[in-house]
KEZAKE-192117 format. One line per 5 residues: number of its first residue (from 1); their letters; for each residue z, x, y of N, C-alpha, C. Coordinates in steps of 0.05 Angstrom, whole numbers, plus 5000, padded with zeros to 4 digits. Example, Ala and Ser with C-alpha at 12.3 -4.5 7.8 and 13.67 -1.06 7.14 Angstrom:
BEGIN
1) AS) 5156:5264:4886:5156:5246:4910:5156:5264:4934 | 5142:5257:4955:5143:5273:4979:5157:5258:5001 $
***
This chain:
BEGIN
1) MPLLV) 7455:7641:2685:7472:7656:2665:7496:7635:2663 | 7505:7631:2627:7534:7621:2624:7552:7621:2640 | 7568:7601:2639:7596:7599:2656:7619:7589:2647 | 7644:7615:2640:7660:7594:2632:7678:7575:2648 | 7683:7550:2638:7705:7525:2662:7726:7525:2640 $
6) NGELV) 7748:7532:2657:7770:7536:2641:7768:7541:2615 | 7750:7557:2606:7757:7573:2578:7726:7560:2566 | 7723:7541:2581:7697:7518:2555:7672:7529:2571 | 7660:7543:2540:7627:7554:2549:7613:7536:2564 | 7592:7536:2580:7575:7518:2594:7550:7535:2588 $
11) DDSLV) 7537:7522:2578:7510:7535:2574:7489:7530:2593 | 7474:7559:2601:7457:7560:2625:7430:7536:2629 | 7415:7529:2606:7406:7505:2599:7416:7486:2610 | 7437:7476:2617:7446:7450:2636:7435:7457:2659 | 7449:7483:2669:7439:7489:2707:7413:7476:2706 $
16) RQEAT) 7398:7487:2684:7363:7489:2690:7361:7458:2692 | 7372:7445:2671:7363:7418:2672:7373:7408:2698 | 7393:7412:2707:7399:7399:2735:7381:7403:2761 | 7371:7435:2756:7360:7444:2784:7339:7427:2774 | 7327:7430:2749:7301:7410:2754:7301:7383:2757 $
21) ALRPR) 7321:7372:2754:7330:7341:2772:7325:7344:2799 | 7331:7362:2819:7338:7371:2837:7316:7366:2862 | 7306:7390:2850:7286:7403:2856:7274:7387:2882 | 7256:7368:2871:7238:7349:2880:7251:7333:2900 | 7272:7325:2897:7285:7314:2917:7298:7333:2945 $
26) MAEAM) 7305:7357:2927:7313:7370:2956:7284:7378:2975 | 7267:7385:2958:7242:7390:2966:7240:7374:2988 | 7240:7352:2981:7228:7330:3000:7251:7325:3019 | 7279:7331:3020:7282:7314:3045:7294:7359:3058 | 7287:7375:3047:7287:7406:3071:7265:7415:3070 $
31) TDLDP) 7242:7396:3086:7220:7415:3081:7222:7432:3108 | 7232:7451:3121:7238:7463:3137:7247:7493:3123 | 7251:7487:3097:7267:7516:3088:7248:7536:3075 | 7246:7558:3072:7229:7577:3061:7235:7566:3039 | 7208:7578:3016:7209:7561:2990:7239:7583:2973 $
36) IELEM) 7239:7604:2987:7256:7622:2964:7278:7606:2970 | 7284:7613:2997:7310:7601:3002:7315:7574:3000 | 7293:7548:2991:7311:7520:2977:7313:7529:2954 | 7294:7551:2937:7302:7543:2907:7328:7573:2897 | 7339:7577:2911:7367:7590:2922:7385:7574:2928 $
41) RVKEW) 7381:7551:2946:7398:7528:2945:7395:7507:2922 | 7371:7499:2917:7363:7487:2889:7388:7500:2865 | 7384:7517:2860:7398:7533:2837:7428:7536:2847 | 7443:7538:2869:7481:7540:2882:7481:7502:2869 | 7463:7487:2881:7467:7457:2885:7474:7449:2860 $
46) ARENV) 7457:7458:2837:7458:7456:2807:7479:7464:2792 | 7492:7485:2799:7510:7504:2781:7537:7485:2794 | 7539:7473:2817:7560:7463:2825:7564:7430:2816 | 7548:7426:2818:7533:7395:2796:7552:7402:2766 | 7538:7418:2758:7552:7421:2728:7575:7426:2723 $
51) IERVL) 7591:7447:2742:7626:7463:2734:7633:7424:2750 | 7627:7418:2767:7641:7387:2770:7636:7362:2756 | 7617:7366:2740:7615:7343:2712:7635:7359:2697 | 7629:7385:2679:7647:7387:2669:7683:7390:2678 | 7682:7391:2698:7718:7382:2706:7734:7358:2706 $
56) LRQAA) 7706:7343:2715:7706:7309:2710:7722:7298:2682 | 7695:7313:2662:7710:7305:2635:7729:7317:2621 | 7736:7345:2634:7758:7359:2624:7784:7346:2629 | 7785:7336:2653:7810:7316:2664:7807:7281:2644 | 7787:7274:2641:7788:7256:2630:7801:7258:2604 $
61) AADPE) 7790:7280:2591:7784:7283:2566:7827:7285:2559 | 7832:7305:2581:7865:7306:2582:7880:7276:2586 | 7873:7260:2591:7888:7229:2594:7892:7224:2562 | 7917:7234:2553:7931:7217:2523:7914:7187:2526 | 7916:7171:2532:7914:7134:2536:7882:7129:2523 $
66) PIDAD) 7881:7119:2493:7868:7117:2479:7840:7094:2501 | 7813:7092:2492:7796:7077:2501:7805:7055:2477 | 7798:7029:2497:7799:7006:2482:7775:6999:2464 | 7790:7001:2437:7770:6998:2416:7742:6975:2415 | 7748:6953:2432:7725:6933:2430:7715:6939:2453 $
71) ALQRT) 7708:6953:2478:7697:6968:2493:7684:6990:2485 | 7704:7006:2468:7679:7018:2455:7658:7015:2438 | 7667:6994:2419:7646:6980:2402:7622:6973:2413 | 7626:6959:2441:7612:6940:2450:7583:6961:2465 | 7596:6983:2480:7586:7008:2490:7560:7016:2463 $
76) LEQVR) 7581:7020:2438:7557:7037:2426:7539:7012:2417 | 7550:6991:2415:7514:6971:2405:7506:6974:2430 | 7508:6976:2456:7489:6972:2475:7471:7000:2466 | 7487:7019:2473:7464:7049:2471:7450:7042:2443 | 7460:7036:2420:7441:7042:2403:7418:7014:2405 $
81) NQTPG) 7419:7000:2419:7400:6981:2421:7376:6988:2447 | 7388:7017:2455:7371:7022:2475:7347:7051:2469 | 7326:7041:2487:7304:7064:2474:7309:7095:2492 | 7302:7110:2479:7309:7137:2489:7299:7141:2522 | 7280:7119:2527:7264:7120:2557:7290:7107:2565 $
86) QTGCV) 7303:7091:2554:7327:7076:2576:7348:7091:2575 | 7356:7107:2548:7375:7121:2553:7377:7150:2575 | 7350:7158:2573:7340:7183:2580:7344:7208:2560 | 7350:7203:2543:7359:7230:2520:7351:7222:2496 | 7356:7231:2472:7337:7224:2449:7374:7222:2436 $
91) LPTRE) 7379:7196:2415:7409:7189:2416:7415:7214:2394 | 7441:7220:2399:7456:7234:2364:7444:7221:2340 | 7433:7235:2328:7429:7224:2302:7449:7209:2282 | 7478:7234:2289:7501:7225:2274:7520:7208:2284 | 7534:7186:2271:7546:7162:2277:7577:7179:2289 $
96) DELRQ) 7585:7194:2282:7604:7220:2300:7606:7220:2327 | 7575:7239:2330:7573:7249:2350:7559:7227:2364 | 7547:7202:2364:7552:7185:2375:7575:7175:2395 | 7594:7165:2379:7612:7153:2380:7627:7170:2402 | 7628:7197:2399:7643:7225:2421:7633:7217:2440 $
101) EVETQ) 7602:7223:2443:7592:7218:2475:7600:7184:2483 | 7596:7174:2468:7602:7146:2483:7631:7142:2497 | 7652:7160:2473:7683:7155:2489:7685:7168:2505 | 7671:7191:2510:7677:7213:2535:7666:7199:2564 | 7636:7178:2553:7632:7171:2584:7645:7153:2586 $
106) LRVER) 7655:7137:2567:7680:7115:2578:7707:7127:2588 | 7715:7157:2589:7736:7154:2599:7730:7170:2623 | 7712:7183:2631:7696:7192:2654:7705:7168:2673 | 7686:7153:2663:7685:7123:2681:7707:7118:2686 | 7732:7111:2668:7762:7104:2681:7762:7118:2692 $
111) LVERV) 7766:7135:2692:7779:7165:2709:7766:7155:2745 | 7748:7144:2737:7734:7160:2766:7744:7126:2780 | 7750:7101:2769:7754:7079:2766:7777:7083:2781 | 7800:7097:2773:7837:7110:2785:7822:7116:2802 | 7809:7136:2805:7815:7150:2831:7803:7141:2856 $
116) TGKVT) 7770:7124:2850:7765:7107:2864:7764:7074:2873 | 7780:7070:2861:7784:7044:2850:7809:7026:2872 | 7822:7036:2890:7842:7034:2905:7838:7027:2929 | 7803:7043:2936:7797:7043:2972:7795:7003:2984 | 7802:6997:3006:7807:6975:3017:7779:6970:3026 $
121) QPRHK) 7778:6942:3031:7751:6928:3038:7747:6944:3070 | 7730:6949:3084:7722:6947:3106:7732:6933:3129 | 7740:6946:3147:7755:6935:3173:7728:6915:3187 | 7727:6887:3198:7705:6884:3205:7693:6899:3237 | 7720:6918:3247:7706:6935:3264:7681:6951:3258 $
126) DVVEY) 7693:6962:3238:7685:6991:3216:7649:6974:3211 | 7642:6952:3207:7617:6936:3188:7608:6931:3221 | 7619:6925:3235:7615:6925:3268:7591:6946:3279 | 7603:6972:3276:7599:6993:3285:7580:7003:3265 | 7572:6999:3245:7556:7010:3228:7531:6996:3224 $
131) YKKHK) 7530:6972:3235:7503:6945:3245:7492:6959:3266 | 7504:6973:3281:7505:6973:3315:7492:7007:3309 | 7494:7016:3292:7488:7051:3281:7468:7050:3277 | 7458:7032:3259:7438:7019:3237:7423:7008:3229 | 7420:6997:3256:7406:6969:3264:7378:6970:3262 $
136) DSYLT) 7365:6992:3263:7349:6994:3259:7331:6995:3226 | 7350:7006:3209:7345:7001:3184:7348:6975:3170 | 7361:6956:3182:7367:6924:3169:7339:6907:3189 | 7311:6919:3195:7286:6899:3202:7282:6879:3183 | 7271:6857:3195:7255:6839:3172:7233:6837:3188 $
141) PELVH) 7210:6847:3162:7173:6846:3177:7170:6819:3187 | 7151:6825:3198:7135:6793:3208:7128:6778:3178 | 7143:6754:3181:7137:6734:3164:7118:6705:3173 | 7105:6707:3151:7090:6670:3162:7089:6656:3131 | 7089:6631:3137:7074:6605:3119:7067:6593:3116 $
146) ASHIV) 7043:6594:3093:7022:6586:3087:7008:6570:3062 | 6988:6553:3059:6985:6537:3043:6955:6546:3040 | 6951:6538:3014:6921:6550:3016:6912:6536:2994 | 6876:6531:2996:6865:6523:2968:6851:6542:2966 | 6836:6549:2938:6820:6565:2928:6808:6564:2913 $
151) KNVDE) 6776:6561:2905:6757:6565:2890:6750:6579:2883 | 6765:6596:2858:6762:6625:2842:6720:6620:2833 | 6724:6641:2837:6698:6655:2821:6697:6673:2806 | 6691:6657:2776:6696:6682:2752:6674:6672:2738 | 6678:6677:2709:6663:6677:2682:6658:6651:2678 $
156) NTDEA) 6681:6624:2691:6670:6599:2685:6648:6582:2713 | 6668:6607:2728:6648:6591:2759:6628:6604:2774 | 6604:6603:2785:6596:6618:2800:6594:6619:2824 | 6587:6637:2842:6592:6642:2863:6575:6616:2889 | 6548:6603:2881:6536:6577:2883:6559:6555:2877 $
161) AARAA) 6568:6559:2854:6585:6518:2850:6618:6527:2864 | 6633:6558:2859:6653:6559:2884:6644:6560:2908 | 6626:6559:2920:6613:6553:2948:6615:6525:2957 | 6600:6506:2941:6606:6480:2940:6626:6465:2928 | 6642:6470:2921:6675:6464:2915:6687:6465:2939 $
166) IEAAE) 6697:6493:2948:6702:6495:2973:6693:6480:2996 | 6662:6473:2993:6657:6463:3023:6670:6430:3023 | 6666:6426:2995:6664:6384:2993:6693:6384:2997 | 6711:6413:2992:6749:6407:3008:6748:6406:3039 | 6731:6426:3038:6728:6424:3080:6718:6404:3088 $
171) AELTQ) 6701:6386:3075:6695:6368:3088:6721:6345:3090 | 6728:6345:3065:6756:6316:3068:6765:6330:3092 | 6777:6356:3091:6800:6365:3116:6781:6348:3148 | 6766:6349:3145:6752:6346:3170:6753:6319:3173 | 6757:6307:3154:6757:6272:3152:6780:6275:3163 $
176) GADFS) 6803:6285:3156:6831:6282:3164:6849:6272:3141 | 6838:6283:3104:6851:6284:3097:6877:6301:3089 | 6898:6295:3080:6920:6306:3077:6922:6340:3063 | 6915:6362:3076:6921:6381:3072:6924:6393:3039 | 6955:6379:3034:6966:6384:3012:6957:6365:2992 $
181) DVADR) 6944:6343:3003:6929:6332:2980:6905:6331:2971 | 6894:6363:2989:6872:6357:2977:6878:6385:2967 | 6895:6400:2971:6890:6423:2955:6901:6417:2924 | 6924:6401:2919:6927:6386:2896:6911:6381:2869 | 6893:6364:2897:6859:6350:2863:6844:6380:2871 $
186) RSDCP) 6833:6396:2885:6812:6409:2891:6819:6438:2882 | 6835:6442:2890:6847:6483:2888:6852:6486:2854 | 6842:6512:2853:6834:6521:2826:6866:6535:2818 | 6891:6527:2842:6920:6533:2842:6938:6510:2846 | 6930:6494:2834:6943:6457:2847:6982:6463:2841 $
191) GRGGD) 6992:6445:2847:7013:6444:2857:7023:6451:2886 | 7044:6442:2886:7061:6443:2915:7044:6449:2937 | 7019:6428:2929:7000:6428:2951:6988:6454:2964 | 6988:6473:2944:6976:6498:2957:6998:6518:2961 | 7019:6506:2975:7042:6520:2994:7041:6550:2980 $
196) LGWFP) 7052:6572:2992:7063:6600:2988:7081:6605:2994 | 7097:6588:3011:7117:6600:3021:7116:6618:3045 | 7140:6641:3056:7139:6656:3066:7144:6676:3054 | 7111:6693:3073:7118:6726:3057:7109:6745:3077 | 7110:6770:3073:7100:6787:3092:7079:6806:3085 $
201) RGQMV) 7068:6821:3110:7039:6831:3099:7045:6847:3081 | 7027:6853:3057:7028:6872:3040:7029:6857:3008 | 7041:6827:3007:7038:6814:2989:7015:6802:2977 | 6996:6795:2994:6972:6781:2989:6948:6806:2994 | 6933:6788:2982:6904:6816:2989:6902:6817:3017 $
206) EEFEN) 6883:6832:3017:6873:6846:3054:6858:6819:3059 | 6844:6819:3044:6817:6794:3058:6837:6769:3072 | 6861:6757:3049:6876:6741:3056:6888:6753:3083 | 6902:6763:3072:6919:6769:3096:6909:6768:3128 | 6885:6782:3134:6874:6781:3151:6863:6760:3170 $
211) IVFAL) 6864:6735:3150:6853:6705:3160:6884:6705:3171 | 6901:6693:3151:6926:6677:3160:6941:6699:3178 | 6954:6723:3180:6960:6735:3200:6943:6726:3228 | 6927:6717:3223:6908:6720:3257:6909:6684:3259 | 6922:6664:3241:6917:6634:3254:6945:6632:3279 $
216) APGGT) 6942:6609:3284:6967:6605:3299:6981:6576:3288 | 7003:6580:3294:7013:6559:3273:7004:6530:3273 | 7006:6515:3251:6979:6496:3249:6962:6499:3247 | 6947:6518:3248:6917:6523:3257:6906:6517:3215 | 6886:6511:3222:6864:6516:3186:6849:6535:3195 $
221) SAIFR) 6842:6552:3169:6820:6572:3167:6796:6553:3169 | 6769:6568:3178:6749:6558:3164:6749:6581:3130 | 6723:6568:3118:6727:6588:3093:6718:6608:3092 | 6731:6630:3073:6730:6650:3080:6729:6659:3037 | 6715:6692:3049:6718:6706:3009:6737:6717:3011 $
226) SPFGF) 6750:6727:2995:6772:6747:2976:6762:6754:2953 | 6774:6776:2943:6766:6784:2910:6765:6762:2890 | 6785:6743:2896:6786:6725:2878:6763:6698:2877 | 6748:6689:2910:6731:6668:2909:6745:6657:2939 | 6731:6633:2936:6729:6626:2965:6761:6612:2978 $
231) HIARL) 6773:6610:2991:6789:6608:3003:6786:6590:3033 | 6809:6564:3032:6819:6561:3061:6845:6559:3066 | 6857:6567:3089:6877:6574:3085:6888:6549:3121 | 6911:6550:3113:6929:6542:3136:6962:6551:3144 | 6971:6551:3159:6993:6569:3175:7010:6548:3180 $
236) HGRKP) 7024:6546:3169:7057:6524:3174:7070:6536:3200 | 7077:6571:3205:7095:6579:3222:7094:6604:3214 | 7114:6614:3238:7108:6642:3239:7132:6661:3251 | 7153:6674:3239:7168:6692:3248:7167:6728:3255 | 7170:6726:3281:7174:6758:3282:7188:6780:3268 $
241) AGPQR) 7175:6802:3276:7190:6819:3267:7213:6818:3286 | 7236:6836:3271:7263:6843:3290:7289:6852:3268 | 7301:6851:3277:7331:6869:3259:7342:6834:3258 | 7364:6840:3227:7369:6820:3216:7395:6814:3229 | 7404:6784:3221:7434:6782:3238:7449:6796:3221 $
246) LEDVR) 7473:6800:3238:7499:6823:3215:7506:6805:3198 | 7511:6787:3201:7521:6760:3186:7499:6763:3162 | 7479:6768:3160:7453:6768:3134:7455:6787:3125 | 7470:6810:3130:7475:6837:3126:7488:6844:3106 | 7515:6829:3121:7548:6840:3108:7551:6850:3083 $
251) PLIED) 7546:6842:3073:7555:6846:3044:7531:6871:3037 | 7514:6880:3044:7496:6901:3044:7519:6924:3058 | 7533:6920:3074:7535:6944:3095:7575:6941:3084 | 7580:6924:3076:7601:6923:3069:7602:6941:3041 | 7592:6941:3028:7579:6956:2990:7571:6983:3002 $
256) TLLGE) 7557:6988:3020:7552:7014:3032:7574:7033:3040 | 7587:7015:3048:7618:7036:3064:7641:7030:3041 | 7642:7021:3029:7658:7022:2999:7651:7046:2986 | 7621:7049:2978:7603:7067:2965:7613:7092:2986 | 7615:7087:3004:7622:7126:3020:7650:7126:3024 $
261) KRQRL) 7667:7107:3028:7698:7108:3019:7703:7123:2984 | 7694:7110:2958:7701:7117:2937:7691:7143:2934 | 7663:7160:2942:7644:7182:2950:7665:7197:2950 | 7678:7192:2987:7700:7220:2991:7723:7221:2974 | 7739:7202:2957:7754:7199:2942:7748:7220:2923 $
266) LEQYL) 7728:7213:2917:7721:7228:2890:7720:7252:2891 | 7702:7259:2913:7696:7288:2932:7732:7303:2931 | 7749:7291:2939:7777:7304:2944:7784:7303:2919 | 7789:7287:2899:7797:7297:2880:7783:7312:2861 | 7755:7323:2868:7735:7355:2854:7751:7368:2871 $
271) DKLRA) 7757:7373:2893:7765:7401:2903:7793:7404:2897 | 7802:7387:2895:7833:7396:2881:7832:7407:2850 | 7810:7394:2831:7805:7395:2805:7791:7432:2812 | 7777:7432:2824:7759:7457:2823:7779:7482:2844 | 7807:7472:2852:7819:7498:2872:7835:7505:2843 $
276) KATIE) 7843:7487:2821:7856:7499:2802:7843:7513:2779 | 7822:7500:2786:7801:7509:2752:7804:7545:2753 | 7788:7553:2730:7792:7589:2731:7758:7588:2712 | 7732:7589:2737:7707:7593:2727:7696:7617:2727 | 7702:7629:2706:7680:7652:2711:7652:7663:2698 $
281) SPAKT) 7642:7677:2701:7608:7693:2699:7601:7722:2689 | 7595:7726:2671:7588:7754:2664:7583:7769:2692 | 7578:7758:2712:7578:7772:2743:7599:7778:2756 | 7620:7757:2765:7649:7752:2771:7658:7739:2768 | 7690:7730:2768:7707:7714:2766:7720:7695:2790 $
286) ER) 7717:7668:2791:7726:7659:2809:7764:7637:2802 | 7767:7639:2821:7792:7621:2821:7803:7600:2838 $
***
């Protein structure tokens, strides 16, 4: 049903759109809920989200300070250059409507920044405690550092020719030739001595990973086949899976804690707006 938020009519279609966006995420997060109860929760959250957005917009619009003209123009140009898929909606066809939407967006962003912009950097103690509590979220997968020589099987090279070429490369390695030199001269992917750098499982094709991850550091594989063709791989090093160091993830944790602080301040501000608002519907009136 439609809402009146401080006298402003809010069409029920906005609540339905919000519910459509929320439903998949809530269904994934609340698998223990009965479908009927879940749907009731979705509608309730959608309604509250829409009300909070309207209250925030109304508060932003009440600020008499004008939006910087240059910032408004820059944002307008950025929006015009976006496709509907990037903006998430069809742009208004009238220039005055588009300008009004962009100005409203900038006013809301300015208000949110003023409400949340005074948060202080997290203390070292808070960062350490968060790291200890969420250590399993900052795991590094097992990594290997490998190089390879490859002879592709494709429309230009058949199976027999590719096999003969990789066997010639293997013969040089057996005689003591440098792996990187052979890779640069004989591989179909020359350059950098065939070095693939460090990578975890899941980045290469399965046939390649099965061989490389089974090698010992310093080891060289026999010739093997992948969907691309024939390979010889050499493993240079291995890093076991494990937690990342605190110093490596400190910026991520600080950003997370800052985001949580800002969200709390915004929620407190919205609670104050909600407490003073008059919200009406055909069924009941809230104050």
